[in-house]
C-alpha positions as CSV (number, residue, x, y, z in Angstrom):
1,M,-122.4,-17.1,59.1
2,K,-124.1,-14.0,60.2
3,K,-121.1,-12.7,61.9
4,Q,-119.0,-12.8,58.9
5,Y,-121.3,-10.2,57.0
6,V,-121.3,-8.5,59.8
7,Y,-117.6,-8.0,59.7
8,R,-117.5,-7.7,56.0
9,G,-120.0,-5.1,56.3
10,L,-118.2,-2.7,58.3
11,A,-114.4,-3.5,56.6
12,A,-116.2,-2.3,53.2
13,S,-117.5,0.8,55.9
14,M,-114.5,1.4,57.0
15,A,-113.0,1.2,53.7
16,M,-115.1,3.5,51.8
17,L,-114.7,6.1,55.1
18,F,-110.9,5.8,54.3
19,S,-111.2,6.6,51.0
20,F,-113.3,9.7,51.3
21,S,-110.9,10.8,54.4
22,C,-107.9,11.2,51.8
23,V,-110.1,12.7,49.1
24,A,-111.5,15.1,51.6
25,G,-108.0,15.3,53.3
26,S,-106.5,16.8,49.8
27,I,-109.0,18.3,49.5
28,A,-108.7,20.8,52.9
29,E,-105.1,20.7,52.1
30,G,-105.3,22.5,48.8
31,Y,-108.3,25.1,50.0
32,K,-106.8,25.5,53.7
33,S,-106.2,29.1,52.9
34,T,-109.9,29.6,52.0
35,I,-110.6,27.5,55.0
36,D,-108.4,29.4,57.6
37,T,-110.1,32.5,56.5
38,Q,-113.4,31.3,56.7
39,L,-113.1,29.3,60.0
40,G,-110.8,31.9,61.5
41,T,-108.2,29.1,62.6
42,H,-104.9,28.2,61.5
43,S,-103.6,25.3,59.7
44,E,-99.9,25.8,60.4
45,S,-97.8,28.6,62.1
46,F,-94.0,29.6,62.2
47,V,-92.5,29.9,65.8
48,S,-89.5,31.7,65.4
49,E,-86.9,31.7,68.1
50,S,-84.9,34.6,66.8
51,S,-83.4,37.0,69.7
52,A,-81.1,39.9,69.8
53,D,-78.5,38.0,70.4
54,E,-78.8,35.6,67.9
55,P,-81.3,37.1,65.4
56,L,-82.3,33.9,62.7
57,Y,-81.6,36.7,60.3
58,D,-80.8,40.6,59.7
59,K,-82.7,43.1,58.4
60,F,-81.3,44.3,55.2
61,V,-80.0,48.2,55.6
62,P,-78.9,50.0,52.2
63,S,-75.4,52.1,52.6
64,E,-75.8,55.3,52.8
65,E,-74.4,56.6,49.3
66,V,-78.1,55.4,48.0
67,L,-80.3,56.8,51.0
68,N,-81.6,60.5,51.6
69,A,-80.9,62.2,54.7
70,D,-83.8,61.2,55.8
71,G,-83.4,57.3,55.6
72,T,-85.7,57.2,52.4
73,G,-84.2,55.8,49.0
74,N,-83.0,58.0,46.3
75,S,-83.2,56.4,43.4
76,H,-80.5,58.6,41.4
77,A,-77.9,57.5,43.8
78,L,-79.2,53.8,43.3
79,I,-78.9,53.6,39.5
80,Q,-75.6,55.7,39.7
81,K,-74.0,53.1,41.9
82,A,-75.4,50.3,39.0
83,I,-73.8,52.4,36.2
84,N,-70.4,52.7,38.0
85,L,-70.8,48.6,38.9
86,N,-71.2,47.5,35.3
87,E,-68.5,49.7,34.0
88,E,-65.6,48.1,36.5
89,Q,-67.2,44.8,35.7
90,A,-67.0,45.5,31.7
91,A,-63.2,47.1,32.4
92,E,-62.3,44.3,34.3
93,G,-64.2,41.3,32.7
94,A,-62.4,42.4,28.9
95,V,-60.2,40.1,27.5
96,L,-57.3,41.9,25.0
97,L,-56.7,38.9,23.0
98,K,-54.3,41.0,20.7
99,N,-52.2,44.3,19.9
100,N,-50.0,45.4,17.8
101,Q,-48.8,48.8,19.1
102,E,-46.0,49.1,16.2
103,E,-45.5,53.0,14.4
104,G,-48.6,53.8,16.9
105,Q,-51.1,51.2,16.1
106,G,-53.5,49.2,18.3
107,L,-55.0,50.4,21.5
108,P,-55.2,52.9,22.9
109,L,-56.8,55.5,21.1
110,K,-56.3,59.2,21.8
111,S,-58.7,61.4,23.1
112,G,-60.4,63.5,20.1
113,S,-59.2,60.6,17.9
114,N,-61.4,60.2,14.7
115,V,-63.0,56.4,14.2
116,T,-65.2,54.8,11.9
117,L,-67.5,52.2,13.7
118,L,-68.3,49.3,11.5
119,G,-71.0,46.4,11.3
120,I,-74.3,46.2,11.9
121,R,-73.4,45.3,15.5
122,S,-71.7,48.3,16.3
123,E,-75.0,50.1,16.5
124,V,-77.3,47.2,17.6
125,P,-74.7,45.5,20.1
126,L,-75.5,42.7,22.5
127,I,-75.5,43.1,26.0
128,G,-77.4,40.0,27.3
129,S,-79.1,37.5,26.5
130,S,-82.7,36.5,25.3
131,F,-83.5,34.1,28.3
132,G,-81.5,33.8,31.6
133,V,-79.7,37.0,31.7
134,K,-81.2,39.4,29.7
135,S,-80.3,43.4,30.0
136,F,-83.3,45.5,31.0
137,G,-84.2,49.1,30.5
138,G,-81.8,52.3,29.6
139,M,-78.4,51.4,28.3
140,I,-75.1,53.5,27.0
141,T,-74.5,52.4,23.3
142,L,-70.9,51.6,22.0
143,R,-71.0,54.9,19.9
144,Q,-72.0,56.8,23.0
145,A,-69.5,55.5,25.5
146,L,-66.9,56.5,22.9
147,S,-67.8,59.7,21.5
148,E,-70.6,61.1,24.8
149,N,-70.7,62.1,27.7
150,K,-74.7,62.3,29.1
151,T,-77.0,59.3,29.0
152,D,-80.1,59.6,27.0
153,F,-82.0,56.6,28.4
154,A,-84.8,58.2,27.3
155,H,-83.9,57.2,23.5
156,T,-82.0,54.0,24.2
157,I,-83.8,51.6,26.1
158,A,-82.4,48.0,25.5
159,T,-84.9,46.1,22.9
160,G,-85.2,42.8,23.1
161,L,-86.7,39.8,21.1
162,N,-90.2,39.3,23.2
163,R,-92.9,36.6,22.7
164,T,-96.2,36.5,24.5
165,R,-96.6,33.0,24.9
166,P,-93.5,30.6,23.3
167,T,-95.6,29.4,20.5
168,D,-95.9,33.3,19.3
169,P,-93.4,34.4,16.9
170,A,-90.7,37.1,18.4
171,V,-91.3,40.7,17.8
172,L,-88.7,43.0,18.6
173,G,-89.2,45.3,21.4
174,P,-88.2,47.5,23.9
175,T,-87.8,45.8,27.4
176,T,-89.3,48.4,29.4
177,G,-91.9,50.5,29.2
178,D,-90.8,54.8,28.8
179,W,-87.7,56.7,30.6
180,N,-89.3,59.4,32.3
181,G,-86.4,59.4,34.7
182,D,-83.2,61.2,35.2
183,E,-80.2,61.3,33.2
184,F,-76.9,60.8,34.3
185,E,-73.6,62.2,33.0
186,F,-70.3,60.0,32.5
187,E,-66.8,60.4,30.9
188,G,-66.8,58.7,27.8
189,A,-63.7,58.2,25.2
190,G,-63.6,61.2,23.8
191,L,-63.5,60.2,20.2
192,N,-65.3,61.2,17.2
193,I,-67.2,58.6,15.8
194,N,-68.2,58.8,11.9
195,P,-71.9,59.8,11.5
196,T,-72.6,58.1,8.4
197,M,-72.2,54.4,8.6
198,P,-74.3,54.6,12.4
199,E,-77.2,55.9,10.0
200,I,-76.5,53.4,7.7
201,Y,-77.2,50.6,10.1
202,T,-80.0,51.9,11.6
203,K,-81.6,52.1,8.6
204,L,-81.0,48.9,7.4
205,N,-81.8,47.5,10.8
206,E,-85.7,47.7,9.9
207,K,-84.7,44.9,7.3
208,Y,-82.4,42.8,10.0
209,G,-84.4,43.5,13.2
210,H,-81.9,42.9,15.4
211,A,-82.1,43.5,19.1
212,N,-79.6,44.0,22.2
213,N,-80.6,41.0,23.6
214,E,-80.9,37.8,21.2
215,A,-80.9,33.6,21.3
216,A,-78.9,31.2,19.4
217,T,-80.6,29.5,16.5
218,H,-80.3,25.9,15.3
219,D,-80.6,27.9,12.0
220,Y,-78.3,31.0,12.5
221,D,-77.7,34.1,10.7
222,P,-75.8,36.6,12.0
223,G,-77.7,39.3,9.8
224,E,-74.1,41.2,8.4
225,P,-75.3,43.5,5.5
226,S,-73.6,43.2,2.4
227,M,-71.3,45.8,1.1
228,D,-74.2,46.1,-1.7
229,E,-76.5,46.8,0.8
230,L,-74.8,49.6,2.4
231,A,-74.1,51.1,-0.9
232,S,-78.1,50.6,-1.6
233,V,-78.5,53.2,1.3
234,N,-76.0,55.7,1.1
235,A,-73.6,54.9,-2.5
236,S,-70.9,57.6,-1.4
237,F,-70.4,55.8,2.2
238,R,-66.7,55.2,1.6
239,D,-66.1,58.8,1.4
240,S,-66.7,59.3,4.8
241,F,-63.7,57.1,5.7
242,S,-61.0,60.1,4.8
243,K,-62.2,62.0,7.6
244,Y,-62.2,59.4,10.1
245,S,-59.4,57.3,9.7
246,D,-57.5,57.2,13.1
247,A,-58.7,53.9,13.9
248,A,-61.5,51.4,12.7
249,I,-63.7,49.6,15.2
250,V,-65.5,46.3,13.9
251,V,-67.7,44.1,16.0
252,I,-68.6,41.0,15.3
253,S,-71.2,39.4,17.4
254,R,-73.2,35.9,18.4
255,P,-75.9,35.5,20.7
256,S,-76.1,32.9,23.0
257,A,-79.1,31.5,25.5
258,E,-79.9,29.2,28.1
259,S,-82.6,26.9,26.4
260,T,-81.1,26.9,23.0
261,D,-77.7,25.1,21.5
262,Y,-75.6,26.0,18.1
263,L,-75.4,22.5,16.4
264,P,-72.8,21.6,13.8
265,G,-73.9,22.8,10.6
266,S,-76.7,24.8,12.6
267,V,-75.7,27.8,10.3
268,A,-78.3,29.3,7.1
269,P,-77.5,28.7,3.9
270,N,-75.1,31.1,2.0
271,L,-73.7,32.9,4.2
272,G,-70.2,31.6,3.1
273,A,-69.4,29.4,6.5
274,D,-70.1,26.0,7.9
275,E,-70.5,26.3,10.9
276,P,-72.4,28.8,12.9
277,L,-69.3,30.3,15.1
278,A,-67.0,30.6,11.7
279,L,-67.2,34.0,9.6
280,T,-69.2,34.5,7.4
281,T,-68.9,36.4,3.8
282,N,-70.2,39.4,4.6
283,E,-68.4,39.7,8.2
284,K,-65.1,38.8,6.2
285,D,-66.1,41.8,3.6
286,E,-66.9,44.1,7.0
287,I,-63.0,43.6,8.1
288,A,-61.9,44.2,4.8
289,L,-63.8,47.8,4.9
290,A,-62.1,48.5,7.8
291,K,-58.9,48.2,6.2
292,E,-60.0,50.6,3.7
293,A,-61.1,53.0,6.1
294,S,-57.7,52.6,8.2
295,D,-54.4,51.5,8.9
296,N,-55.1,51.0,12.4
297,V,-58.2,48.1,12.7
298,I,-59.4,47.0,16.3
299,V,-62.2,44.0,16.2
300,L,-64.6,43.8,19.1
301,I,-65.6,40.2,20.1
302,N,-69.0,40.9,21.4
303,T,-70.4,37.3,22.4
304,A,-69.9,34.7,25.1
305,Q,-69.2,32.1,22.0
306,A,-66.2,30.9,21.6
307,I,-66.1,32.3,17.3
308,E,-63.1,30.9,15.5
309,I,-60.6,34.1,14.7
310,G,-57.4,32.2,14.0
311,D,-57.6,34.5,10.5
312,L,-57.8,37.7,12.4
313,K,-54.9,37.1,14.9
314,N,-52.8,35.8,11.9
315,D,-53.9,38.8,10.0
316,P,-51.2,41.5,10.2
317,E,-53.5,44.2,9.1
318,I,-55.2,43.5,12.6
319,D,-53.4,45.5,14.8
320,S,-56.4,44.8,18.4
321,I,-58.5,42.1,19.2
322,L,-60.5,43.0,22.3
323,W,-63.1,40.8,24.0
324,I,-65.7,42.0,25.6
325,G,-68.4,39.8,25.9
326,Y,-71.7,40.8,26.6
327,P,-71.3,44.4,28.5
328,G,-74.5,44.8,30.4
329,C,-76.4,47.9,29.9
330,Y,-74.0,50.3,31.3
331,G,-70.5,48.0,30.3
332,F,-69.3,49.9,27.9
333,L,-68.3,52.3,29.4
334,G,-65.7,50.2,30.5
335,I,-65.1,49.1,27.2
336,A,-64.4,52.8,26.3
337,D,-62.4,52.9,29.4
338,I,-60.2,50.2,27.9
339,I,-60.2,51.4,24.4
340,S,-58.7,55.2,26.1
341,G,-56.2,53.5,27.8
342,K,-57.9,54.7,31.1
343,V,-58.2,51.2,32.3
344,S,-55.5,48.4,31.7
345,P,-57.1,45.3,30.6
346,S,-56.7,42.5,33.2
347,G,-59.3,40.1,32.4
348,A,-59.0,36.2,31.7
349,L,-61.2,34.4,28.6
350,P,-64.2,32.2,30.6
351,D,-63.4,29.3,27.7
352,I,-61.1,28.3,25.3
353,F,-61.5,29.7,21.4
354,P,-59.6,27.0,19.5
355,T,-58.9,27.4,15.8
356,Y,-61.5,25.2,14.7
357,N,-64.7,23.8,17.2
358,M,-65.3,20.8,14.9
359,S,-61.9,19.7,16.3
360,S,-63.3,19.3,19.8
361,P,-64.5,15.8,20.4
362,A,-67.6,17.2,22.5
363,M,-68.9,18.7,19.0
364,Q,-68.8,15.2,17.4
365,N,-71.3,14.2,19.7
366,M,-73.6,17.6,19.8
367,G,-76.6,17.3,17.6
368,D,-80.7,17.6,17.5
369,F,-80.9,13.8,18.2
370,Q,-84.9,12.1,18.7
371,Y,-85.4,8.7,20.2
372,T,-87.5,6.9,17.2
373,N,-90.2,6.1,19.5
374,A,-90.3,9.3,20.7
375,D,-94.0,10.2,19.3
376,Q,-94.9,7.5,22.4
377,I,-93.9,9.9,25.1
378,T,-96.4,11.7,26.8
379,R,-94.9,14.2,28.9
380,G,-95.5,17.7,27.8
381,G,-92.5,19.8,26.6
382,G,-92.9,22.5,29.7
383,Q,-93.8,26.5,29.5
384,F,-91.3,27.2,26.8
385,G,-92.6,24.6,24.7
386,A,-89.0,22.0,24.5
387,K,-89.2,18.9,22.6
388,V,-89.4,15.7,24.5
389,G,-87.3,12.5,23.5
390,T,-84.0,14.4,22.5
391,Y,-80.6,12.5,23.7
392,I,-77.1,13.4,23.5
393,I,-74.4,10.9,24.1
394,E,-71.2,12.2,25.9
395,A,-68.8,9.7,24.9
396,E,-65.9,12.3,25.0
397,G,-66.0,11.4,29.1
398,L,-63.5,13.5,31.1
399,Y,-61.8,14.9,28.2
400,T,-64.3,18.4,27.3
401,G,-63.1,21.9,27.3
402,Y,-59.6,22.3,27.9
403,R,-58.5,19.0,29.6
404,Y,-59.1,17.7,25.7
405,Y,-56.6,20.6,24.5
406,E,-54.6,20.5,27.0
407,T,-53.8,16.5,26.8
408,R,-54.5,15.7,23.4
409,Y,-52.1,18.6,22.0
410,Y,-49.5,18.7,24.4
411,D,-49.3,14.8,24.4
412,A,-48.9,14.5,20.9
413,V,-46.4,17.2,20.4
414,N,-44.4,15.6,23.3
415,G,-45.0,11.9,22.4
416,K,-46.7,11.0,26.0
417,G,-49.6,10.3,27.3
418,N,-51.9,8.0,25.6
419,A,-51.5,10.1,21.9
420,T,-50.2,7.6,19.9
421,S,-48.9,10.3,17.0
422,P,-49.5,14.4,16.5
423,V,-52.3,13.9,13.5
424,G,-55.3,16.5,14.5
425,A,-53.0,18.2,16.6
426,Y,-53.0,21.3,14.9
427,A,-56.3,21.3,14.3
428,C,-57.4,20.5,18.0
429,R,-55.1,23.5,18.9
430,S,-56.4,26.2,21.2
431,L,-56.2,29.5,19.8
432,F,-56.5,31.9,22.6
433,S,-56.5,29.9,26.5
434,R,-57.9,31.2,29.5
């Protein structure tokens, strides 16, 4: 009997010792750096078997073009290299979707042409996203690339809608501090830009608060001013068109972000559009205004989204459509190279532009759906405050993107595959393929 008590006591003691060891071990592991510092010990070490013949890694050596004679870094040369690279990327990535060159219309434009820029995004273009691929620092604007030959980074710093915390409201501000470095010369398109419209859009942006980096929202409003708003700043703005009528360039934009999707019907009310990727009334009015300003109308699609632009493609008064994506801080130099004919556009679309986005089965399944018992989920939404308990059913299976358009339309028209009739085939037809 006494031995039984002894064994029980010993077992209890060992269990307590084991529990204490686990707790002490976890604490020691968490504070191992502090303990090593105090005791002069090493909890772990990295043993390298690197040799001259078989190095574990090669030391990075910058190219000579960005180094000074003594081997130190040359920041001016490095920034110039970044400008040149971004110019090349934008020029090679842009896609000419339409170009009517009859009677001297369309692209390219001759150096010295007198041009009017229209759309508030012509003055505050999108160059990146608000999340994931934000473009920081000094930038070259569309207007600069088309008409100037030297940067003005001290006054053209890319803007963003910034938050101190995820729950705070977005505040328009620069993406970096004041620029006190060098300025850089470049070769622009050599166009003469109507100064009236940039002044109007700059003034109106005090109300709209557009930035060069923005995100999609679930109640999106592209914030394109109405004709009345343009006239409220300068009632005689149309009078400026006669001197700058060689071409009218309209910029249409939609932002995007890694963390937010456009959902069916996620558009602000009273815009004249049922979906966020359809053109609004004010955007259509800007395009109509471009037709007033010039017989040569060029539309720049400044977005990563597949905007519904079938009406523009089929409009004989729209001479050119150029998709430019998000060019980055210096990419408008590449866009200017295309507009002026220095570079022939050879890019391909990263996505399909359908005639109607809602024709895709994937869009029928998109939405902000919540489990009915989502309020019982205790897991947090992460540092960005995401909603938990959201779900989506991808019922379209394999047939997403180009797979749907290439099978459904082709099979319906040709009587092949599983498409039993051509009903809906026109609606699902892609406007611009990849």
